[in-house]
C-alpha positions as CSV (number, residue, x, y, z in Angstrom):
1,M,4.3,-4.3,11.4
2,R,6.0,-7.6,10.6
3,G,9.3,-8.3,12.3
4,S,8.6,-6.0,15.2
5,I,8.2,-6.5,19.0
6,R,5.5,-4.6,20.9
7,L,7.0,-2.7,23.9
8,F,4.0,-0.8,25.3
9,S,1.0,1.3,24.3
10,I,0.4,5.0,24.9
11,F,-2.8,6.8,24.0
12,G,-4.0,3.6,22.5
13,I,-1.1,3.5,20.1
14,A,1.2,0.5,20.2
15,I,4.9,1.3,20.4
16,N,7.0,-1.4,18.6
17,I,10.6,-2.0,18.1
18,H,11.8,-3.6,14.9
19,I,14.1,-6.6,15.2
20,T,16.8,-4.8,13.2
21,F,17.1,-2.6,16.3
22,L,19.0,-5.5,17.8
23,L,21.8,-4.9,15.4
24,L,22.2,-1.4,16.8
25,L,22.3,-2.8,20.4
26,V,25.2,-5.0,19.3
27,L,27.1,-2.0,17.9
28,I,26.6,0.2,21.0
29,L,27.2,-2.4,23.7
30,P,31.0,-2.0,23.5
31,G,30.5,1.7,24.3
32,G,29.2,1.0,27.7
33,L,26.4,2.7,29.7
34,R,26.9,6.1,28.1
35,S,26.3,4.7,24.6
36,L,23.2,2.8,25.9
37,A,21.9,6.0,27.5
38,L,22.5,7.9,24.2
39,V,20.4,5.3,22.2
40,I,17.6,5.3,24.8
41,G,17.5,9.1,24.8
42,V,17.5,9.4,21.0
43,F,14.7,6.9,20.6
44,F,12.7,8.5,23.4
45,F,12.6,11.7,21.4
46,V,12.0,9.8,18.1
47,T,9.0,8.2,19.8
48,M,7.8,11.6,21.0
49,H,8.2,13.0,17.5
50,E,6.1,10.2,16.0
51,L,3.5,10.5,18.7
52,C,3.0,14.2,17.9
53,H,2.4,13.3,14.3
54,S,-0.1,10.6,15.4
55,L,-2.1,12.7,17.8
56,V,-2.6,15.5,15.3
57,A,-3.6,12.9,12.6
58,R,-6.2,11.5,15.0
59,R,-7.5,15.1,15.4
60,F,-8.3,14.9,11.7
61,G,-10.0,11.5,11.9
62,I,-7.0,9.4,10.7
63,E,-6.5,6.2,12.7
64,V,-3.0,5.4,13.9
65,R,-2.5,1.8,14.9
66,E,1.2,1.7,15.8
67,I,4.6,3.3,15.9
68,T,7.6,1.2,14.9
69,L,11.1,2.2,15.9
70,F,14.0,1.3,13.5
71,P,17.7,1.8,14.0
72,I,17.5,4.9,11.7
73,G,14.2,6.4,13.0
74,G,10.5,5.7,13.5
75,V,7.4,5.2,11.4
76,A,3.8,5.9,12.4
77,S,1.4,3.5,10.6
78,M,-1.6,5.7,9.6
79,S,-4.8,4.2,8.1
80,S,-4.9,6.7,5.3
81,I,-3.1,9.7,3.7
82,P,-4.6,13.1,4.7
83,E,-7.0,14.2,2.0
84,R,-6.6,18.0,2.6
85,P,-3.3,19.7,2.0
86,L,-3.7,21.7,5.2
87,H,-4.2,18.6,7.3
88,E,-1.1,17.0,5.9
89,L,0.8,20.2,6.5
90,L,-0.2,20.4,10.2
91,I,0.4,16.7,10.8
92,S,3.9,16.9,9.2
93,L,4.9,20.0,11.1
94,A,3.9,18.5,14.5
95,G,6.9,16.2,14.7
96,P,9.8,18.6,14.0
97,L,8.0,21.3,16.1
98,S,8.0,18.9,19.1
99,N,11.7,18.6,18.9
100,I,12.2,22.4,18.6
101,V,9.9,23.0,21.6
102,V,12.1,20.6,23.7
103,V,15.2,22.6,22.7
104,G,13.5,25.8,23.6
105,L,12.0,24.7,26.9
106,F,15.1,23.0,28.2
107,F,17.7,25.4,27.0
108,Y,18.2,27.4,30.1
109,P,17.9,24.4,32.5
110,M,20.5,22.5,30.5
111,R,22.7,25.6,30.3
112,Y,22.5,26.0,34.1
113,L,23.1,22.3,34.7
114,L,25.9,21.7,32.3
115,G,27.4,25.1,31.7
116,D,28.3,26.7,28.4
117,A,31.6,24.8,28.0
118,V,29.8,21.5,27.9
119,L,26.5,22.4,26.4
120,F,28.0,24.1,23.4
121,H,30.7,21.6,22.8
122,S,28.7,18.4,23.0
123,L,30.3,16.7,20.0
124,S,31.3,13.6,21.9
125,T,30.0,11.4,24.7
126,A,33.3,10.9,26.6
127,T,31.7,12.0,29.8
128,W,28.2,11.9,31.3
129,P,27.7,15.7,31.0
130,L,28.7,15.6,27.4
131,T,26.4,12.6,26.8
132,L,23.5,14.6,28.3
133,G,24.3,17.6,26.1
134,Y,24.5,15.4,23.0
135,I,21.1,13.9,23.8
136,Y,19.7,17.4,24.2
137,W,21.0,18.7,20.9
138,I,19.9,15.5,19.0
139,N,16.4,17.1,19.1
140,L,17.7,19.9,16.9
141,A,19.3,17.4,14.6
142,L,16.1,15.4,14.3
143,A,14.1,18.6,13.4
144,A,16.7,19.6,10.8
145,F,16.9,16.2,9.2
146,N,13.1,15.8,9.0
147,I,12.4,19.2,7.4
148,I,14.6,18.2,4.4
149,P,12.1,18.9,1.5
150,A,12.0,15.3,0.2
151,F,10.1,12.1,0.8
152,P,9.9,10.3,3.2
153,M,10.9,13.1,5.6
154,D,8.3,15.5,7.0
155,G,9.7,18.2,4.8
156,G,8.7,16.2,1.8
157,R,5.1,16.1,3.0
158,I,5.2,19.8,3.9
159,L,6.4,20.4,0.3
160,R,3.7,18.3,-1.2
161,A,1.0,20.0,0.9
162,A,2.3,23.4,-0.3
163,L,2.5,22.4,-4.0
164,A,-0.7,20.3,-4.1
165,T,-2.9,23.4,-3.9
166,R,-1.5,24.6,-7.3
167,L,0.0,21.6,-9.1
168,G,-2.4,18.9,-7.9
169,W,-1.7,16.1,-5.5
170,I,-0.1,13.5,-7.8
171,R,2.3,16.0,-9.4
172,A,3.3,17.4,-6.1
173,T,3.9,13.9,-4.8
174,R,6.1,13.2,-7.8
175,I,8.3,16.3,-7.2
176,A,8.8,15.4,-3.5
177,V,9.6,11.8,-4.4
178,N,12.2,12.8,-7.0
179,L,13.8,15.1,-4.4
180,G,13.8,12.1,-2.0
181,H,15.7,10.0,-4.6
182,I,18.2,12.8,-5.2
183,F,18.9,13.2,-1.5
184,A,19.2,9.4,-1.1
185,L,21.9,9.2,-3.8
186,I,23.8,12.1,-2.2
187,F,23.7,10.4,1.2
188,A,24.8,7.1,-0.4
189,Y,27.7,8.8,-2.2
190,F,29.0,10.5,1.0
191,G,28.4,7.3,3.0
192,M,30.5,5.2,0.7
193,V,33.2,7.8,0.2
194,R,33.7,8.3,3.9
195,G,32.9,4.7,4.9
196,H,29.8,5.6,7.0
197,L,27.7,2.5,6.6
198,M,24.8,4.0,8.7
199,L,24.6,6.9,6.1
200,V,24.4,4.3,3.4
201,A,21.6,2.5,5.2
202,I,19.7,5.8,5.6
203,A,20.1,6.4,1.9
204,V,18.6,3.0,1.0
205,F,15.7,3.6,3.5
206,I,15.0,7.0,2.0
207,Y,15.1,5.8,-1.6
208,M,12.8,2.8,-0.9
209,A,10.4,4.8,1.2
210,A,10.1,7.5,-1.4
211,S,9.4,5.0,-4.1
212,R,6.8,3.3,-2.0
213,E,5.1,6.7,-1.4
214,E,4.9,7.3,-5.2
215,A,3.4,3.9,-5.8
216,Q,0.8,4.4,-3.1
217,A,-0.1,7.8,-4.6
218,Q,-0.5,6.3,-8.1
219,I,-2.7,3.5,-6.8
220,K,-4.9,6.0,-4.9
221,E,-5.2,8.3,-7.9
222,T,-6.1,5.3,-10.1
223,L,-8.8,4.1,-7.7
224,K,-10.4,7.5,-7.7
225,K,-11.3,7.0,-11.4
226,F,-13.4,3.9,-10.7
227,K,-16.9,3.8,-9.4
228,I,-18.9,0.8,-8.1
229,H,-20.8,0.4,-11.4
230,D,-17.4,0.0,-13.1
231,I,-16.5,-3.0,-11.0
232,L,-19.9,-4.8,-10.7
233,P,-21.2,-7.0,-13.6
234,S,-23.6,-5.1,-15.8
235,E,-26.4,-7.6,-15.1
236,F,-25.9,-7.4,-11.3
237,S,-29.1,-6.3,-9.4
238,I,-29.6,-6.0,-5.7
239,S,-32.9,-7.8,-6.1
240,D,-31.0,-10.8,-7.4
241,Y,-29.4,-11.4,-4.1
242,N,-31.4,-13.3,-1.5
243,P,-29.6,-13.7,1.8
244,A,-31.9,-16.5,3.0
245,E,-31.4,-18.4,-0.3
246,E,-27.6,-18.0,0.0
247,E,-27.6,-19.4,3.5
248,T,-29.7,-22.4,2.4
249,K,-27.2,-23.1,-0.3
250,K,-24.3,-23.1,2.2
251,K,-26.1,-25.7,4.4
252,T,-27.1,-27.9,1.4
253,P,-24.7,-30.8,0.4
254,P,-22.7,-30.2,-2.7
255,D,-24.5,-32.8,-4.8
256,I,-27.9,-31.3,-4.0
257,Q,-26.7,-27.8,-4.8
258,K,-25.6,-29.0,-8.2
259,G,-29.0,-30.5,-8.8
260,M,-30.8,-27.4,-7.8
261,L,-28.7,-25.4,-10.2
């Protein structure tokens, strides 16, 4: 993706960081090492989330070239949209489920390590134990945010997969996109009222991503209506094309080509 820096590769998938991430680093540096650890932890789980999407997508024959991390989340670049609703459902569920599995697997170890007083009151990062608790619970926040039934979140894709079997793919997409726009406007409103610029940024990202999803869906649906004979000239014939003759034309000076014509 343009404007991104490659960090490393895993399972053949490039992990990139977008240059806008540098803005986040500027914001968290005054917070010290705990703030830096928080950001690293959050994006570790975001990367894991996107990797789970990507590996399930590969299972269904969809190529995943890269994962790009932004200040407000990550994006897996897939070569195509899943054709079957069941495939899209499973791919979309993989990300949130990975975060929920982490919460389940590490609940008792974290409870033993931090104690109930810290684990269940991790609303700040004032100490290292609270920071660890905050990083742990961020998995639940990621899962909850991503299952919102609106594009571009995973919940929007889950909703489309569920609706597509009855309403058709394009209509299901339109419903999920409209919900994405509604949630974006709600986030923008609360972000401006409460002065949370990050929430406003998330709202802009959601609105633009939802609109892009609708545009891609419409293009894909339009292309399905065309066949090869609709694009090629009516007089076109395979017998008219001679590779040897075309190669000779390429090697012939322009003035001789013109004379031959």
